[in-house]
Backbone as a printed PyTorch tensor [residue, N CA C, xyz], in Angstrom:
tensor([[[-20.9020,  -0.0260,  -3.9970],
         [-20.4160,   0.6250,  -3.1780],
         [-20.9720,  -0.0810,  -1.4820]],

        [[-19.8480,  -0.2590,  -0.8620],
         [-19.7560,  -0.7720,   0.8030],
         [-20.3180,  -1.8270,   1.0360]],

        [[-19.9230,  -3.2680,   0.0030],
         [-20.7360,  -4.4830,   0.1420],
         [-19.2830,  -4.8240,   0.4340]],

        [[-19.4200,  -6.4150,   0.7940],
         [-18.2050,  -7.4150,   1.5730],
         [-16.8590,  -7.0660,   0.1060]],

        [[-17.3990,  -7.4760,  -0.7300],
         [-16.2000,  -7.4250,  -1.8390],
         [-15.5080,  -5.8550,  -1.8420]],

        [[-16.4020,  -4.7490,  -1.9180],
         [-15.7010,  -3.6170,  -1.9440],
         [-15.1170,  -3.4220,  -0.8560]],

        [[-15.3830,  -4.0630,   0.3220],
         [-14.7040,  -3.8570,   1.5330],
         [-12.6630,  -4.5710,   1.3830]],

        [[-13.1170,  -5.4480,   0.8780],
         [-12.0410,  -6.4200,   0.5400],
         [-11.1010,  -5.6500,  -0.6150]],

        [[-12.0710,  -5.3470,  -1.4460],
         [-10.9240,  -4.9170,  -2.6400],
         [-10.2500,  -3.4060,  -2.5010]],

        [[-10.8490,  -2.7260,  -1.1950],
         [-10.1850,  -1.5380,  -0.8020],
         [ -8.7780,  -1.7260,   0.1750]],

        [[ -8.4910,  -3.1050,   0.2390],
         [ -7.0710,  -3.4980,   0.8560],
         [ -5.9810,  -3.5490,  -0.3780]],

        [[ -6.6930,  -3.8590,  -1.6600],
         [ -5.6280,  -4.0840,  -2.5100],
         [ -4.6580,  -2.9040,  -2.9170]],

        [[ -3.4740,  -3.1320,  -2.9850],
         [ -2.4980,  -2.0010,  -3.3830],
         [ -2.9590,  -2.0050,  -5.3720]],

        [[ -3.4370,  -0.4160,  -5.9030],
         [ -3.4780,  -1.0160,  -6.9330],
         [ -2.9620,   0.6980,  -7.6020]],

        [[ -2.7120,   0.4550,  -8.3300],
         [ -2.3290,   1.8130,  -9.8710],
         [ -3.7880,   1.9620, -10.8540]],

        [[ -3.6390,   3.5190, -10.6110],
         [ -4.2100,   3.9040, -11.6350],
         [ -4.0040,   3.5360, -12.9870]],

        [[ -4.7040,   3.2190, -14.0930],
         [ -4.8480,   3.1480, -15.3410],
         [ -5.9140,   3.6380, -16.4370]],

        [[ -5.4690,   3.8830, -17.6780],
         [ -6.4550,   4.4840, -18.2830],
         [ -6.6780,   3.1210, -19.6120]],

        [[ -7.8740,   3.4970, -20.0500],
         [ -8.3110,   2.2590, -21.0240],
         [ -7.0820,   1.6660, -22.4400]],

        [[ -5.9910,   3.1200, -22.5310],
         [ -5.3920,   2.5380, -23.3820],
         [ -3.7450,   1.3870, -22.7710]],

        [[ -4.1090,   1.9210, -21.4280],
         [ -2.7250,   1.0670, -20.8820],
         [ -3.4940,  -0.5440, -20.2510]],

        [[ -4.7460,  -0.7810, -20.7680],
         [ -5.7080,  -2.2840, -20.0220],
         [ -4.6270,  -3.3130, -21.3030]],

        [[ -4.1020,  -4.1990, -20.6710],
         [ -3.7980,  -4.9340, -21.7810],
         [ -5.2040,  -6.6870, -21.5880]],

        [[ -4.9140,  -7.3370, -22.5120],
         [ -5.6390,  -8.5830, -22.2550],
         [ -5.6030,  -9.5570, -21.1500]],

        [[ -6.8250, -10.0640, -20.7390],
         [ -6.8110, -10.3450, -19.1180],
         [ -6.5010,  -9.7170, -17.9000]],

        [[ -6.1020,  -8.2850, -17.8780],
         [ -6.4040,  -7.1130, -17.0220],
         [ -7.5500,  -7.1680, -15.8960]],

        [[ -7.0960,  -7.4640, -14.8740],
         [ -8.2530,  -7.3710, -14.0200],
         [ -8.0090,  -5.4940, -13.2930]],

        [[ -9.6670,  -5.5630, -13.3180],
         [ -9.4450,  -3.4490, -13.3680],
         [-10.8530,  -3.5560, -12.4970]],

        [[-10.4630,  -2.2050, -11.7820],
         [-11.2730,  -1.9120, -10.6460],
         [-12.0270,  -0.4380, -10.8850]],

        [[-13.0960,  -0.6180, -10.8590],
         [-13.5540,   1.2860, -10.8180],
         [-13.9020,   1.3430,  -9.5090]],

        [[-13.0860,   2.5990,  -8.7690],
         [-13.0550,   2.4960,  -7.5050],
         [-13.0500,   4.1710,  -7.8400]],

        [[-14.2610,   4.9190,  -7.5990],
         [-14.4500,   6.5990,  -7.2480],
         [-14.6130,   7.1770,  -8.8960]],

        [[-14.6610,   6.4230,  -9.7550],
         [-14.7140,   6.7030, -11.1690],
         [-13.2520,   6.7250, -12.0730]],

        [[-12.4190,   5.6970, -10.9810],
         [-11.0560,   5.8130, -11.4610],
         [-10.8800,   4.4120, -11.5170]],

        [[-10.5580,   3.9000, -13.0090],
         [ -9.8950,   2.4110, -12.8590],
         [ -8.3430,   2.6560, -12.4210]],

        [[ -8.4300,   1.3300, -12.0320],
         [ -7.5150,   0.7960, -11.1220],
         [ -6.9480,  -0.9660, -11.3380]],

        [[ -5.9650,  -0.9400, -11.1190],
         [ -5.6480,  -2.5760, -11.7240],
         [ -4.4970,  -2.7370, -10.3330]],

        [[ -4.8880,  -3.5010,  -9.8130],
         [ -4.4810,  -4.6150,  -8.7880],
         [ -3.1510,  -4.6240,  -8.8690]],

        [[ -1.7410,  -4.6350,  -8.0110],
         [ -0.5520,  -4.7260,  -8.1480],
         [ -0.6890,  -6.0910,  -8.1190]],

        [[  0.3030,  -7.1700,  -8.3440],
         [  0.5100,  -8.3920,  -8.6360],
         [  2.2370,  -8.6580,  -7.8120]],

        [[  2.1570,  -9.7320,  -7.0120],
         [  3.1750,  -9.9500,  -6.6640],
         [  4.1140, -11.3220,  -7.3290]],

        [[  5.1460, -11.4660,  -7.2590],
         [  6.0160, -12.5330,  -8.0090],
         [  5.2330, -13.9960,  -8.2660]],

        [[  4.1330, -14.7230,  -7.1920],
         [  3.2940, -15.4960,  -7.0900],
         [  2.3940, -15.2120,  -7.9110]],

        [[  2.1160, -14.1320,  -8.3940],
         [  1.0510, -13.8690,  -9.5570],
         [ -0.3090, -13.7420,  -8.3320]],

        [[ -0.2720, -13.4450,  -7.4610],
         [ -1.2640, -13.4840,  -6.0550],
         [ -1.2250, -11.5360,  -6.3760]],

        [[ -2.6320, -11.2390,  -5.8290],
         [ -2.8030,  -9.5270,  -5.6750],
         [ -2.1820,  -9.3740,  -4.3690]],

        [[ -1.2630,  -8.0910,  -4.5010],
         [ -0.5400,  -7.2160,  -3.9620],
         [ -1.6770,  -6.2620,  -2.8860]],

        [[ -1.3660,  -6.7370,  -1.0990],
         [ -2.3400,  -5.2760,  -0.6990],
         [ -1.5180,  -4.3980,   0.0170]],

        [[ -2.2660,  -3.7390,   0.4340],
         [ -1.3620,  -2.2540,   0.8890],
         [ -0.7740,  -1.8140,   1.9290]],

        [[  0.1510,  -2.1200,   1.9150],
         [  1.1050,  -2.1360,   3.2400],
         [  0.1620,  -1.5470,   4.8540]],

        [[  0.3490,  -2.1820,   5.8290],
         [ -0.2300,  -1.7690,   6.9150],
         [ -1.8670,  -2.1160,   6.9430]],

        [[ -2.2300,  -2.5840,   6.3210],
         [ -3.6190,  -3.5530,   6.3170],
         [ -3.8660,  -4.9230,   6.7320]],

        [[ -2.9400,  -5.4560,   7.1820],
         [ -2.9040,  -6.9420,   7.8290],
         [ -4.1810,  -6.9200,   8.7180]],

        [[ -3.9670,  -6.0730,  10.2270],
         [ -4.8930,  -6.3970,  11.2140],
         [ -5.9950,  -6.3980,  10.7600]],

        [[ -6.3890,  -5.3050,   9.8800],
         [ -7.6520,  -4.6190,   9.3310],
         [ -8.5100,  -6.0620,   8.5160]],

        [[ -7.7690,  -6.5510,   8.0140],
         [ -7.9370,  -7.6710,   6.8650],
         [ -8.7420,  -8.7030,   7.8960]],

        [[ -7.3810,  -9.2270,   8.7990],
         [ -8.0520, -10.4100,   9.9240],
         [ -9.4520,  -9.9750,  10.6580]],

        [[ -9.4200,  -8.4950,  10.9180],
         [-10.5660,  -8.3830,  11.7020],
         [-11.6960,  -8.8760,  10.6000]],

        [[-12.0340,  -7.9200,   9.6730],
         [-13.2500,  -8.1400,   8.5600],
         [-13.3450,  -9.5900,   8.4300]],

        [[-11.9160, -10.3880,   8.1110],
         [-12.0420, -12.0420,   7.5760],
         [-13.1080, -12.7040,   9.0660]],

        [[-12.4810, -12.5000,  10.5710],
         [-13.1890, -12.8330,  11.8260],
         [-14.4740, -12.6150,  11.8630]],

        [[-14.9980, -11.2130,  11.6640],
         [-15.9890, -10.8010,  11.7260],
         [-17.2490, -11.5030,  10.8610]],

        [[-17.0420, -11.5440,   9.4940],
         [-17.8930, -11.9620,   8.5200],
         [-17.7700, -13.6950,   8.5600]],

        [[-16.5870, -14.5240,   9.2800],
         [-16.7360, -16.0710,   9.9070],
         [-17.7930, -16.0780,  10.2330]],

        [[-17.5530, -15.1760,  11.4400],
         [-18.2750, -15.2450,  12.9000],
         [-20.0440, -15.0270,  12.3570]],

        [[-20.0160, -14.2440,  11.9340],
         [-21.6820, -13.8990,  11.1580],
         [-22.4150, -15.0470,  10.3150]],

        [[-21.0970, -15.4960,   9.5630],
         [-22.0720, -16.9440,   8.6370],
         [-21.4030, -18.6020,   9.3160]],

        [[-21.5420, -18.1680,  10.9590],
         [-21.9330, -19.1720,  11.6520],
         [-20.3490, -19.6970,  12.2550]],

        [[-19.1090, -19.2430,  11.7590],
         [-18.0500, -20.1420,  12.6600],
         [-18.2020, -20.3300,  14.0130]],

        [[-17.9110, -21.0250,  14.4960],
         [-17.7440, -21.4600,  15.8490],
         [-16.2800, -21.3070,  16.6150]],

        [[-15.3920, -21.2460,  15.7630],
         [-14.1300, -21.8480,  15.9840],
         [-13.4610, -20.4010,  14.7360]],

        [[-12.4840, -19.7820,  15.4610],
         [-11.7560, -19.0600,  14.6230],
         [-10.1340, -19.2890,  14.8130]],

        [[ -8.9000, -19.0680,  13.8410],
         [ -7.6940, -19.8680,  13.7800],
         [ -6.5730, -18.6610,  13.3360]],

        [[ -6.2100, -17.7680,  13.8260],
         [ -5.3600, -17.1060,  14.2060],
         [ -3.8730, -16.8110,  13.7670]],

        [[ -3.5450, -17.2110,  12.4290],
         [ -1.7880, -17.3590,  12.2330],
         [ -1.0520, -16.0500,  12.9850]],

        [[  0.1650, -16.4780,  13.3050],
         [  0.9070, -15.1460,  14.1770],
         [  2.3710, -15.8250,  13.6990]],

        [[  3.3050, -14.7740,  13.6680],
         [  4.7760, -15.5900,  13.4660],
         [  5.2540, -16.2690,  14.2560]],

        [[  4.4580, -15.8550,  15.5080],
         [  5.1380, -16.8720,  17.4620],
         [  3.7310, -16.7890,  17.8010]],

        [[  3.6130, -17.6160,  19.0180],
         [  2.4790, -17.5620,  19.4770],
         [  2.4260, -16.4330,  20.3900]],

        [[  1.6020, -15.3090,  19.8960],
         [  1.9210, -13.9900,  20.4980],
         [  0.2740, -13.5430,  21.2800]],

        [[ -0.2470, -13.7180,  22.3770],
         [ -1.5570, -13.8190,  22.4690],
         [ -2.2740, -11.9780,  22.6010]],

        [[ -1.3500, -11.0550,  22.7030],
         [ -1.3130,  -9.5810,  22.8400],
         [ -1.7220,  -9.2990,  21.0130]],

        [[ -1.0560,  -9.5140,  20.2830],
         [ -0.8520,  -9.8460,  18.6960],
         [ -2.1140, -10.5210,  18.1750]],

        [[ -2.4940, -11.5470,  18.7200],
         [ -3.9800, -12.2520,  18.4160],
         [ -4.7010, -11.2870,  18.6120]]])
């Protein structure tokens, strides 16, 4: 609990499942004693919870800087310094 993987997993939009609901190939997380299956987008990528975009971006930037990055590139919908 609390490591980088756990922090990223906390951003995933999940649904609680029981062992009987699990299907072959399901990815399941154990969070606070509950089994959670991340929701998938039509592209089959995992869906993030709404409103977590800025927090995920900040975590990515901090992690990158801590591991030697000397330049960060942050994509925005339009050039918007305030948003960056």
